[in-house]
C-alpha positions in Angstrom: 0.1 0.2 0.0 1.3 3.1 -1.0 1.4 7.2 0.1 -1.0 7.8 -3.0 -3.7 5.5 -1.9 -4.5 7.3 1.2 -6.0 10.3 1.3 -5.6 12.7 4.7 -4.4 10.0 6.6 -7.6 7.6 5.9 -6.4 4.3 4.8 -7.0 3.1 1.5 -10.0 0.4 0.9 -8.8 -2.9 0.2 -10.1 -4.6 -3.0 -12.1 -7.7 -2.9 -12.3 -10.6 -5.4 -15.7 -9.3 -6.6 -14.0 -5.9 -7.5 -11.1 -7.6 -9.2 -13.4 -9.3 -11.3 -15.8 -6.2 -12.0 -12.7 -4.4 -13.5 -11.5 -7.7 -15.7 -15.2 -7.4 -17.2 -14.7 -3.9 -18.0 -11.3 -4.7 -19.5 -13.1 -7.5 -21.6 -15.9 -5.0 -22.7 -13.1 -2.8 -23.8 -11.8 -5.1 -25.9 -14.9 -6.1 -27.6 -15.2 -2.5 -28.3 -11.9 -2.0 -29.7 -10.5 0.4 -27.2 -8.0 -2.2 -25.8 -5.9 -4.9 -27.9 -5.0 -8.0 -26.8 -1.3 -7.6 -25.4 -2.5 -4.4 -23.1 -5.8 -6.2 -21.8 -3.8 -9.1 -20.8 -1.3 -6.4 -18.6 -4.1 -4.8 -17.0 -6.0 -7.7 -16.7 -2.9 -9.4 -14.5 -2.5 -6.1 -12.9 -6.1 -6.3 -11.8 -5.9 -10.0 -10.3 -2.7 -8.6 -8.2 -4.0 -5.2 -6.9 -4.5 -4.9 -3.3 -6.3 -1.9 -3.2 -9.7 -0.1 -5.0 -7.5 2.9 -6.1 -5.0 0.4 -8.3 -8.2 -1.0 -9.7 -9.8 2.2 -10.6 -6.4 3.5 -12.2 -6.3 0.5 -14.4 -9.8 1.9 -15.9 -9.3 5.5 -15.3 -9.0 6.0 -19.2 -12.0 3.8 -20.3 -15.9 5.3 -20.0 -17.5 4.3 -16.6 -21.0 3.4 -18.5 -19.8 2.8 -21.9 -22.8 3.1 -24.8 -23.6 -0.2 -26.7 -21.0 -1.1 -28.9 -21.3 0.1 -32.6 -22.1 -2.6 -35.2 -19.8 -2.4 -38.1 -20.8 -3.9 -41.3 -18.5 -6.1 -43.1 -17.2 -7.7 -40.3 -19.7 -10.4 -39.1 -19.2 -13.9 -40.5 -22.1 -16.0 -40.9 -22.7 -18.6 -38.5 -22.1 -21.6 -41.3 -20.2 -21.3 -44.5 -20.1 -23.9 -47.2 -18.4 -24.5 -50.6 -17.8 -27.5 -53.1 -15.3 -25.9 -55.7 -13.2 -23.5 -53.7 -10.9 -22.5 -51.0 -12.6 -20.6 -47.8 -10.0 -18.1 -46.5 -10.9 -15.7 -43.8 -9.5 -13.0 -41.3 -12.0 -12.5 -38.6 -12.1 -10.1 -35.9 -15.4 -11.0 -34.3 -17.8 -13.8 -34.2 -16.3 -16.5 -36.0 -18.4 -18.6 -38.1 -18.7 -22.1 -36.1 -18.9 -24.6 -39.1 -17.0 -24.4 -42.6 -17.0 -27.1 -44.8 -16.1 -27.7 -48.2 -15.2 -30.4 -50.8 -12.6 -29.6 -53.1 -10.8 -26.3 -51.4 -8.5 -25.2 -48.5 -9.8 -23.4 -45.4 -8.0 -21.2 -43.7 -9.3 -18.9 -40.5 -6.8 -16.4 -39.3 -7.9 -15.3 -35.4 -5.4 -13.0 -34.8 -7.4 -10.0 -35.0 -10.4 -11.5 -32.7 -12.1 -9.6 -30.1 -14.4 -11.3 -27.8 -15.8 -11.9 -24.7 -16.7 -15.5 -24.9 -14.5 -17.5 -22.9 -14.5 -20.7 -25.3 -15.0 -21.1 -28.8 -15.7 -24.4 -30.7 -14.8 -24.5 -34.6 -16.1 -27.1 -36.6 -14.2 -27.8 -40.1 -14.3 -30.1 -42.8 -12.7 -30.9 -46.0 -12.1 -33.6 -48.4 -9.9 -32.7 -50.6 -7.7 -29.8 -49.1 -5.9 -28.5 -45.9 -7.3 -26.7 -42.9 -5.4 -24.2 -41.6 -6.3 -22.2 -38.5 -4.1 -19.5 -36.9 -4.4 -17.6 -33.6 -2.4 -14.8 -32.0 0.5 -15.7 -29.9 -0.5 -16.1 -26.2 -4.1 -17.7 -26.9 -4.6 -21.3 -25.7 -5.9 -23.4 -28.4 -6.8 -27.4 -28.9 -7.0 -29.4 -32.2 -9.4 -32.3 -32.4 -10.2 -34.4 -35.4 -8.6 -36.5 -37.7 -7.0 -37.1 -41.4 -6.5 -39.9 -43.3 -4.2 -39.0 -46.0 -2.3 -35.9 -44.4 -0.3 -34.7 -41.6 -1.6 -33.4 -38.6 0.1 -30.5 -36.9 0.0 -28.0 -33.5 2.4 -25.2 -33.6 1.8 -22.9 -30.7 4.4 -20.3 -29.7 5.5 -21.6 -25.8 4.7 -17.9 -24.2 2.5 -17.1 -21.4 -1.0 -17.2 -21.7 -3.0 -13.9 -22.4 -5.1 -13.4 -19.2 -9.1 -13.5 -20.6 -8.4 -14.8 -23.9 -10.9 -17.3 -25.1 -9.6 -21.2 -25.4 -10.1 -22.0 -29.2 -11.3 -25.4 -29.9 -10.8 -26.7 -33.4 -13.0 -29.8 -34.4 -11.6 -30.8 -38.0 -11.9 -33.2 -40.4 -10.0 -33.9 -43.6 -9.4 -37.3 -45.9 -6.8 -35.8 -48.4 -5.4 -33.0 -46.7 -3.3 -31.6 -43.6 -4.6 -30.3 -40.4 -2.8 -26.9 -38.6 -3.1 -25.1 -35.7 -0.6 -22.5 -35.3 -0.1 -19.1 -33.4 1.7 -16.2 -35.2 2.4 -12.7 -34.5 0.5 -10.3 -35.7 2.5 -8.9 -38.2 3.8 -12.3 -39.8 2.4 -13.7 -43.3 0.5 -16.8 -42.9 1.8 -18.3 -46.2 5.3 -19.3 -46.8 5.3 -17.2 -49.8 4.7 -14.2 -48.0 7.1 -14.8 -45.5 9.7 -15.5 -48.4 9.0 -12.1 -50.2 9.3 -10.5 -46.5 12.6 -12.1 -46.3 13.5 -10.7 -50.0 12.1 -7.3 -49.1 14.3 -7.0 -45.6 17.2 -7.9 -47.8 16.8 -4.9 -49.8 16.6 -2.4 -47.2 19.9 -3.5 -46.0 22.8 -0.7 -46.3 25.0 -1.6 -48.9 28.5 -2.6 -47.9 31.2 0.3 -47.8 33.5 0.8 -50.5 37.1 -0.7 -49.7 39.4 2.3 -49.2 43.4 2.3 -49.7 45.2 0.5 -52.5 43.9 -2.9 -53.4 45.8 -6.1 -52.1 49.0 -6.9 -54.0 48.6 -10.0 -56.2 51.0 -13.0 -55.3 53.7 -13.2 -57.3 53.9 -16.0 -60.0 55.3 -19.2 -59.2 59.1 -19.7 -60.2 
C-alpha cells in the first residue's frame, strides 16, 4: 500500500475478489469495443488480479468510459454462422464472431483469428474438407486445442511457448479431412500466414539492408607468380 492510496491519513480501501472480477469484465468489454488490444488487456488484467486496493483497480480503468454506450455494429466484419462450399477455398480473417461451421469439398480452409476480439471464454470451430488442407491461425498467447483426424495427411500443432494472455478465449478446433493436412498454429500480428508471403518479406528486408561500405586504400597486391 502506497501513500497515494490514502487521503488525509485515511487508509485505502482494500479490494475484494468481486471488485477485481468487475474490473476484468470492464476490460473485456473494452477489448470487444476496440478500445484495448489483446496485449494491453492481458497486462491490465494481470495487474487487476494482483491489485491490493480499490485505488489500484480504478487506475486500470481510469481512461475507459464508466458507462460505455452499446458497441457500434460495423458492417462487413460479421461472419455468417455457417459457411459451405464445394469447389473453392474458404479463407477468412475474423475480427469478431467467427463462423462456427465451415465446410468444403475441393478446397482449403484457412481461418486467421489473430485480430479476434470477443468476451467469450471458449470458441468451438467445426471445420471439414475432403480434398484440401485446414489451417487455423491464432495470436501468440491464446490457448487452443486441435481435435479431429485426417486419413491421407499430417496433423500439426505449432503454438508459441509463451505466457497465456489473461482473459483470452480457449479456441477448440474440431477438424476433419481426408486428403489434406490439419494445422493449428500461432503467429505474431505482422507475420504472413503463407510460406510465399514469408519468403517475400525476407527478400524485402534484404533489399532494405544498407550497402557494404566501399573499399579504401590500395588494393591488396597480387601474389608473385610461381617460379
